C-alpha positions in Angstrom: 36.5 -20.0 45.0 33.4 -21.6 45.7 30.1 -21.3 43.9 26.9 -20.5 45.5 23.7 -22.5 43.8 20.4 -20.3 43.4 17.5 -22.2 42.3 15.4 -20.5 39.8 11.9 -21.3 39.0 9.5 -20.0 36.2 8.4 -17.5 38.7 11.8 -16.5 39.9 14.0 -17.1 42.6 12.7 -19.0 45.4 12.4 -17.7 48.7 14.7 -18.6 51.8 12.8 -21.0 53.8 11.8 -19.6 57.5 14.1 -20.2 60.3 11.4 -20.6 62.8 11.5 -22.5 65.9 9.8 -22.9 69.3 11.9 -21.1 71.8 11.3 -22.5 75.6 12.8 -20.0 78.1 12.7 -20.4 82.3 13.5 -17.9 85.0 13.2 -17.8 88.7 12.7 -14.8 91.0 13.9 -13.9 94.4 13.0 -10.5 96.4 15.6 -8.3 97.2 16.2 -6.7 100.5 13.5 -4.0 99.6 11.1 -6.9 98.8 11.3 -5.9 94.9 11.4 -9.0 92.5 14.6 -10.1 91.0 15.6 -12.6 88.4 17.5 -14.8 90.3 19.4 -15.9 87.1 19.4 -14.7 83.6 16.7 -16.5 81.5 17.7 -20.0 80.4 17.1 -21.6 77.3 15.4 -25.1 77.7 15.6 -27.9 75.4 12.2 -29.1 75.8 8.8 -28.3 77.3 8.9 -31.6 79.4 12.1 -30.5 80.9 11.4 -26.8 81.3 8.2 -27.7 83.4 10.2 -30.4 85.6 12.9 -27.5 86.2 10.5 -25.0 87.1 8.4 -26.9 89.6 11.7 -27.9 91.4 12.9 -24.3 91.6 9.5 -23.0 93.1 10.7 -24.9 96.3 13.5 -22.5 96.7 12.7 -19.2 95.0 9.8 -16.4 95.2 8.6 -17.2 91.8 9.4 -19.2 88.8 7.9 -19.2 85.2 8.6 -21.0 81.8 7.2 -20.1 78.6 7.5 -21.1 74.7 7.1 -19.0 71.9 7.8 -19.1 68.4 10.8 -17.8 67.1 13.1 -16.5 64.3 16.0 -15.6 66.1 18.3 -15.0 63.0 15.7 -12.0 62.1 14.9 -11.3 65.7 11.1 -11.9 65.4 9.3 -13.9 68.2 5.8 -14.5 69.0 3.5 -14.2 71.9 4.4 -16.4 74.8 2.6 -19.0 76.2 3.2 -20.1 79.5 3.8 -23.7 80.4 4.3 -23.3 84.4 4.1 -20.5 86.8 4.3 -20.4 90.3 4.6 -17.9 93.1 5.3 -14.1 92.5 6.1 -13.3 88.8 6.3 -9.9 87.0 4.5 -9.3 84.0 6.1 -11.4 80.6 6.0 -8.0 78.4 
């Protein structure tokens, strides 16, 4: 059996640290046969802003629209901040 150590201070048990990170996402869009925008692929998580923007620029040449954004996220708790667009080109639906 392994023991779990809990640090207790005079004020009580220390809270868990927040597990927040910047989540960077990229998605491209194409129009279907009726002209409606559809995601060309599932949203992709990108490793950093530079690569996200470079990839979005490249994809904008072959898709109706592309957007990459970042937001602060605590994935473990399902909490996401407001998206901040890093790059957008062409036709892109609202990010709601």
